[in-house]
Structure formats: structure tokens, C-alpha cells
C-alpha positions in Angstrom: 3.5 -18.6 -15.9 5.1 -20.1 -12.6 5.4 -23.7 -12.2 5.5 -25.2 -8.7 6.7 -28.6 -7.9 4.5 -30.5 -5.3 5.1 -33.6 -3.3 1.6 -34.9 -2.3 1.4 -38.1 0.1 -1.4 -40.6 -0.8 -3.3 -42.8 1.3 -0.4 -45.6 1.1 2.2 -43.1 2.0 3.7 -42.7 -1.5 4.7 -39.4 -2.7 3.1 -38.3 -5.8 4.9 -35.8 -7.9 2.8 -32.8 -8.9 3.2 -29.6 -10.8 1.0 -26.4 -10.1 0.7 -24.0 -12.8 -0.7 -20.6 -12.3 -1.8 -17.8 -14.4 0.2 -15.1 -15.6 -0.8 -12.7 -12.6 -0.3 -15.8 -10.3 -3.7 -15.4 -8.8 -6.1 -18.1 -10.2 -9.9 -17.6 -9.9 -10.2 -21.3 -9.7 -8.3 -24.4 -9.4 -8.4 -27.6 -11.5 -6.8 -30.9 -11.5 -5.6 -33.0 -14.5 -5.5 -36.8 -14.6 -3.4 -38.3 -17.2 -4.0 -41.3 -19.5 -3.3 -45.1 -18.7 0.5 -45.7 -18.4 1.2 -41.9 -19.2 2.6 -39.1 -17.1 2.0 -35.5 -16.1 4.6 -34.4 -18.6 3.0 -35.6 -21.6 2.8 -32.9 -24.1 -0.8 -33.0 -24.3 -1.2 -32.6 -20.7 1.0 -29.7 -20.3 -0.6 -27.9 -23.3 -4.0 -28.4 -21.9 -3.0 -27.2 -18.6 -1.3 -24.1 -19.9 -4.2 -23.3 -22.0 -6.5 -23.4 -19.0 -4.1 -20.7 -17.1 -5.0 -18.4 -19.5 -8.6 -18.9 -18.7 -7.8 -17.9 -15.0 -7.1 -21.5 -13.6 -4.4 -22.8 -11.4 -3.9 -26.4 -12.9 -2.3 -29.2 -11.0 -1.1 -32.1 -13.0 0.4 -35.1 -11.3 1.6 -38.6 -11.8 -0.5 -41.4 -10.6 1.2 -44.1 -8.5 4.0 -45.8 -10.1 4.0 -43.6 -13.2 6.4 -40.7 -14.1 8.4 -39.6 -10.9 5.6 -40.8 -8.3 6.5 -43.4 -5.8 5.3 -47.0 -5.8 5.0 -49.7 -8.4 2.9 -49.7 -11.6 1.1 -53.0 -10.2 -0.4 -50.8 -7.7 -1.7 -48.2 -10.0 -5.0 -49.9 -10.5 -8.2 -48.1 -11.2 -9.2 -47.7 -7.6 -5.9 -46.4 -6.6 -6.1 -43.9 -9.4 -9.4 -42.5 -8.0 -7.6 -42.4 -4.4 -4.7 -40.6 -5.8 -7.0 -38.0 -7.2 -8.9 -37.6 -4.0 -5.6 -37.2 -2.1 -4.4 -34.6 -4.6 -7.9 -32.8 -4.3 -7.5 -33.0 -0.5 -3.9 -31.3 -0.6 -4.9 -28.6 -2.8 -8.1 -27.7 -0.7 -5.8 -27.7 2.6 -2.8 -25.8 1.1 -4.4 -23.5 -1.5 -8.2 -23.6 -2.3 -10.7 -26.4 -3.1 -10.6 -27.3 -6.8 -13.8 -27.0 -8.7 -13.0 -28.8 -12.1 -11.4 -32.2 -12.8 -9.9 -33.2 -16.3 -9.2 -36.6 -17.3 -7.5 -38.2 -20.3 -8.3 -41.7 -21.4 -8.5 -43.8 -18.2 -7.9 -40.7 -16.2 -11.2 -39.3 -17.6 -13.1 -42.4 -16.2 -11.1 -41.6 -12.8 -12.1 -37.9 -12.9 -15.8 -38.9 -13.4 -15.8 -41.4 -10.2 -13.8 -39.0 -8.3 -16.1 -36.4 -9.1 -19.0 -38.3 -7.9 -17.1 -38.7 -4.4 -16.0 -35.0 -4.0 -18.7 -32.3 -3.3 -16.3 -29.4 -4.0 -15.9 -30.6 -7.7 -18.6 -28.8 -9.8 -17.8 -29.7 -13.3 -16.1 -32.5 -15.2 -14.1 -32.6 -18.6 -12.8 -35.9 -20.2 -10.9 -36.4 -23.3 -10.8 -39.9 -25.1 -12.3 -41.5 -22.1 -13.6 -45.2 -22.2 -17.4 -45.7 -21.2 -16.4 -48.9 -19.4 -13.3 -49.1 -17.1 -12.7 -52.5 -17.9 -12.1 -51.2 -21.7 -8.3 -51.1 -21.0 -7.8 -54.7 -20.2 -7.4 -55.5 -23.8 -4.3 -53.7 -23.7 -2.5 -56.4 -21.5 -4.8 -59.3 -21.9 -2.4 -61.1 -24.1 0.1 -61.6 -21.1 -2.2 -62.6 -18.1 -3.1 -66.2 -18.8 -1.2 -67.4 -15.9 -1.6 -64.5 -13.5 -3.7 -66.3 -11.1 -1.0 -68.6 -10.4 1.8 -66.0 -10.2 2.3 -63.2 -7.8 3.0 -61.0 -10.9 3.5 -61.1 -14.6 5.4 -58.8 -17.0 3.1 -57.4 -20.1 4.0 -55.2 -22.9 1.8 -52.0 -23.0 2.4 -49.6 -25.9 5.9 -51.1 -26.3 7.0 -50.8 -22.6 7.2 -53.5 -20.1 5.0 -53.4 -16.9 4.5 -55.9 -14.1 0.9 -56.2 -12.8 -0.7 -58.8 -10.6 -4.1 -60.3 -10.2 -5.5 -57.3 -7.9 -4.5 -54.9 -10.7 -6.5 -56.8 -13.3 -9.6 -57.7 -11.1 -10.0 -54.1 -9.9 -11.1 -52.9 -13.5 -14.2 -54.9 -13.0 -15.2 -53.4 -9.8 -16.4 -50.1 -11.0 -19.6 -49.8 -13.0 -18.9 -46.3 -14.9 -22.1 -46.3 -16.6 -24.0 -46.1 -13.3 -21.5 -43.6 -11.9 -21.9 -41.3 -14.9 -25.8 -41.6 -14.6 -25.8 -40.6 -11.0 -23.0 -37.8 -11.3 -25.5 -34.8 -12.1 -22.6 -32.4 -12.5 -21.9 -30.5 -15.7 -19.8 -32.7 -18.0 -17.8 -32.1 -21.1 -17.1 -35.0 -23.6 -14.2 -34.4 -25.8 -13.4 -37.3 -28.3 -11.8 -37.8 -31.6 -13.9 -39.7 -34.3 -10.8 -41.3 -35.5 -9.5 -42.5 -32.1 -8.1 -46.0 -32.7 -7.3 -46.6 -29.1 -10.7 -45.7 -27.4 -13.2 -45.7 -30.2 -15.7 -42.6 -30.3 -18.6 -45.0 -29.5 -17.5 -44.7 -26.1 -18.0 -40.8 -26.1 -21.7 -41.6 -27.2 -22.1 -44.0 -24.5 -20.9 -41.7 -21.9 -23.1 -38.8 -23.4 -26.1 -40.9 -23.5 -25.6 -42.0 -19.7 -24.9 -38.5 -18.6 -27.6 -36.1 -17.4 -27.8 -32.4 -18.6 -26.0 -30.2 -18.6 -23.8 -32.2 -20.7 -21.8 -31.1 -23.9 -19.9 -33.1 -26.7 -16.9 -31.6 -28.5 -15.4 -33.7 -31.7 -11.6 -33.4 -31.8 -11.6 -33.9 -35.4 -8.5 -35.8 -37.0 -6.8 -36.0 -33.5 -5.1 -39.2 -32.4 -5.8 -40.6 -29.0 -2.7 -38.9 -27.3 -3.4 -35.5 -28.9 0.1 -35.7 -30.5 -0.3 -32.8 -32.5 -0.1 -29.5 -30.2 -2.8 -28.0 -32.0 -5.2 -30.5 -30.8 -4.1 -30.2 -27.1 -4.1 -26.4 -27.2 -7.9 -26.5 -28.9 -9.0 -28.9 -26.1 -7.7 -26.8 -23.3 -9.1 -23.5 -24.7 -12.7 -25.1 -25.4 -12.6 -26.6 -21.7 -11.8 -23.2 -20.3 -14.6 -21.5 -22.4 -17.3 -24.2 -21.6 -16.6 -24.3 -18.1 -17.0 -20.5 -17.5 -20.7 -20.9 -18.0 -21.0 -23.0 -14.8 -18.7 -20.8 -12.7 -19.5 -17.4 -11.3 -17.6 -14.8 -13.2 -15.2 -13.2 -10.6 -14.6 -9.7 -10.5 -11.1 -8.3 -10.5 -11.0 -6.3 -7.2 -7.4 -6.9 -6.4 -6.5 -3.4 -7.2 -8.5 -0.2 -7.0 -7.4 2.7 -9.4 -8.5 5.3 -6.9 -9.7 7.5 -9.6 -6.5 7.3 -11.7 -6.2 5.7 -15.1 -3.9 2.9 -13.8 -2.6 1.4 -10.6 0.5 -0.7 -10.2 1.3 -3.0 -7.3 4.4 -4.8 -6.4 4.6 -6.9 -3.2 8.2 -7.1 -2.3 7.6 -9.8 0.3 6.1 -12.4 -2.1 7.2 -11.3 -5.5 10.8 -10.6 -7.3 10.0 -7.9 -9.9 6.5 -9.2 -11.0 4.3 -6.1 -11.1 0.5 -6.3 -11.3 -1.0 -3.1 -13.4 -4.8 -2.9 -13.2 -6.8 -0.5 -15.2 -10.7 -0.3 -14.5 -11.4 -3.3 -17.0 -8.1 -5.0 -17.7 -5.0 -6.6 -15.9 -1.5 -6.7 -16.9 1.7 -8.1 -15.6 5.1 -6.4 -15.9 8.4 -8.2 -15.2 12.1 -8.3 -16.0 13.7 -11.0 -18.0 15.6 -13.8 -16.5 18.8 -12.4 -17.7 18.7 -9.6 -15.3 17.2 -11.5 -12.3 13.6 -11.4 -13.0 10.9 -14.3 -13.5 9.8 -13.1 -17.1 6.2 -13.3 -16.2 5.2 -10.5 -18.4 6.7 -7.8 -20.5 9.5 -5.4 -19.2 8.5 -1.6 -18.4 10.4 -0.6 -21.5 8.5 -3.2 -23.7 5.3 -1.8 -22.4 6.3 1.6 -23.5 7.2 0.3 -26.8 3.8 -1.3 -27.0 2.0 1.7 -25.9 3.9 3.5 -29.0 3.2 0.7 -31.4 -0.6 0.5 -30.7 -1.1 4.2 -30.9 0.9 4.2 -34.1 -1.0 1.4 -35.7 -4.5 3.0 -34.8 -3.7 6.4 -35.9 -2.7 5.0 -39.2 -5.8 3.0 -39.6 -7.9 6.2 -38.9 -5.9 8.3 -41.4 -6.0 5.6 -44.2 -9.9 5.1 -43.8 -10.4 8.9 -43.7 -8.3 9.2 -47.0 -10.1 6.1 -48.3 -6.8 4.6 -49.1 -6.1 0.8 -49.6 -4.3 0.2 -46.4 -5.2 -3.4 -45.4 -2.6 -4.1 -42.7 0.2 -2.3 -40.8 3.0 -3.6 -39.0 5.0 -1.5 -36.3 8.3 -2.5 -35.3 9.9 -0.5 -32.3 13.2 -1.0 -30.3 14.2 1.3 -27.5 17.9 1.7 -26.7 20.5 4.2 -25.3 22.9 5.6 -27.9 25.4 8.2 -27.7 24.9 11.5 -29.1 28.2 11.2 -31.3 26.8 8.1 -32.9 23.6 9.7 -33.6 25.5 12.7 -35.1 23.8 15.1 -32.8 26.0 17.9 -31.5 25.4 19.1 -28.0 27.3 21.1 -25.3 28.1 17.9 -23.4 28.0 14.7 -25.4 26.2 11.9 -23.7 24.0 8.8 -24.0 20.4 9.6 -25.2 17.2 7.6 -25.3 16.6 6.2 -28.9 13.6 4.8 -30.4 13.5 3.0 -33.7 10.4 2.6 -35.5 9.9 0.6 -38.6 6.6 0.5 -40.6 5.5 -2.1 -43.0 2.3 -1.6 -45.2 0.0 -4.2 -46.8 -2.1 -2.8 -49.4 -2.3 -1.2 -52.8 -0.5 2.1 -52.0 2.0 4.1 -54.0 5.2 5.5 -52.7 3.9 9.0 -52.1 1.0 7.4 -49.9 3.6 5.2 -48.0 5.7 8.5 -47.5 2.5 10.3 -46.0 1.6 7.5 -43.7 5.2 7.5 -42.5 4.7 11.2 -41.5 1.5 10.5 -39.8 3.2 7.7 -37.8 5.2 10.5 -36.1 1.9 12.4 -35.1 0.2 9.7 -33.0 -0.6 10.9 -29.5 1.8 8.6 -27.7 4.7 9.6 -30.4 4.1 13.3 -29.6 4.1 12.7 -25.7 7.4 10.9 -26.1 9.0 13.4 -28.1 7.9 16.4 -25.9 8.7 17.6 -22.6 6.7 15.9 -19.9 5.9 17.3 -16.6 5.4 14.8 -13.8 3.7 15.3 -10.4 4.4 12.7 -7.9 2.6 12.6 -4.5 2.3 10.3 -1.6 -1.0 8.7 -0.7 -1.1 7.8 3.1 -2.5 4.5 4.4 
């Protein structure tokens, strides 16, 4: 996965720091924007986990810091709710201009409310997902209500939110009362997914109920059982990201992968030397793979190396061959593990006598069987492992025929 750092200027001239995460093949089908929770940032573990889960569903995901938070410019007192919406729209416009118009907004906590309001203003947004979102924007005021008694008489006051000090002003406080989120949700008329934990102690699950009742179909609710508000357990955020990716596929047309044509062959590979380093796209009729080199040799490590793919083919063929043989014999083989390593070893080290000693390709294959098998059965399976088609191909003389296809 490639992560690109972006600096996006909002309507006030502040630079918002953003990160664009792309799928492994670097070619997203759609773009999504993630709005983080109140006083959080785009580097929160849950934000990163959800974004990265969505890249596996073909999305390019932009996560960014609201004004005055994380690494974005400005003061926190300027990060009132309407400003959050303006920031989201600024990010949307930037991505539309430089990449492609986003189709999905995801928002966590107050970011979820901002996502709903922004989606109501942006025609290109086709669906919204909220996580632990309040049903009323003013809900967050209780987090700092203890420190604003004299705010009307002061330019700013310092309040404690989640154990951290923040300076806020009267505009910051009063802005939360300007948006009627219930009415915006009722008029949204776009697919919405509401994810919420029933044990959320920061934003109670009753907020999810209210949002759901106000929304129009198509609408969906997913319970994040036992999760806390910040989705501190990575399992919860990864689950949320996968659910969103699966849910939204129903509302976006499935894009056929027409990037590469196999021209009648089994596979085709493509490397753009101008745009890419070693990252090579491999296409079969129905599947896309990415090959790369590890960072240690100058690659970007976006996918397995060529020799790892060679090993993978041997592993897959070995495992499948053992399955078929054990089933035909009605043996109790329940699981098989195949461990393979390719290396270059000297013929002397291998104990092989040849006229001109040299380095040879060497493949180590180790097998682990799970099941009720005796030693004789295991030995027979070991023999069969060497009879799989890929193993025999690698062990035999291979004739290559290379031709050039003219443009």
C-alpha cells in the first residue's frame, strides 16, 4: 500500500495535512474521505485501520486532520462544527480536482455528523458511513461545559477535554447549536450505514437509534459489540472497515478490471517504468496480482517478489495435490502446511559432483500434516508432494519461446 502525504488549503487559507492511501495495485476504483472524531487526528489507530481495510476493497482513502488538530494549521478554537464541514468540503474539492471525485464519506463520532452534513451539500457523494456518531451536534458540548461559565466575557477560555487542555471561544460554543442534524439526516436521501457500539459510554447507542429513525432507506445499522468509543481494539476498527467496504459495494457499480488484456495468454504483466519503480501488475482473466521487490533491494514492497510468487505456485500446487491424493485414499489428512524457500547454493555444499562446480538453484520444501496419519502414510504423502505438476515442471527441462508483439 502506498501512502502519499498531501497539503490541502481550506477556505481560511490554512493547510490541512492529509494522507492518501491506495490499494495494493495503486489504482482505486473509487475514493473515500475519512473524518476523524472530536479532538482526535488522522493518525488515530482506528482511523488508519479502517482506511487500510477499505483499500482492500478497492478504495483510495483520504484521511486528514481538521483545522487546529494533528498536523493541520490553525487553532483548535477555529475547529468548530461548521469549520469541520468546510474542511471536509475543501478536501473533497481538492481530491476531485487532482484525482477523482470521492463517492463515500466516513465519519467517526462528531466526524460522522460532519460527514452527514457534508454529504447533504456534495452531489458527488453517493453514500455515508458513521461510527459512534451523535444524533445531535450539540451533544459534544457536555465535554467542555464545565469550563465555559465566563466565556461570554472572555476572548477565550481553556477547557479540559479528555485530559488535554484546549482553548475555545464563544463562536466555537455557539456554532454547535446552528445545525439541526435531525433535519439534515431526514433530507439526506443517500444510502447510510450507522455503526455503533451498544456499550459506548461517550456517545450512547440511543444516538444510533435516533439517526436510524431520521434517515430514509436505504439505511443500515451494524452493532460494534463490546467496542469502546475510540475502537481501541484493532479488531473492532478492522471489522468496521471491512463491513463498510462490503456494505457500500451494493450501491456502487462493480468496475470490470480492463487495465490489462491477456491477448489469449494465461497471464500478462505490466511495468510502467515512468510511473513505477519495480511494482509490476499481473493480470489473469479474473484476478489481479502485484509483484515488487523488497525495500532492502530498492523496491517499494507493494507485493511479493518474483521468487516468492515462484514459491507460492509450488506451495499451492503441492497442497492441492496432497488434498486430492488423501481424499482418494480416504486418509485422515485434515490440514497441510507447506514451507518453501528458494536460494542459491554451491554444488560442493550440496554434495553434488559436477564437472564444473558452481552455484545451483536450491528449493527447500518442508511439510507439516495435521490428522490421524501413521508414519507410512506420511512418507507416502512426502513422495506425492514431489509429484505435483509445478514441482515436476521446476525439476524438468523447460523450453522457452519468446516473441515480440508489435504495437
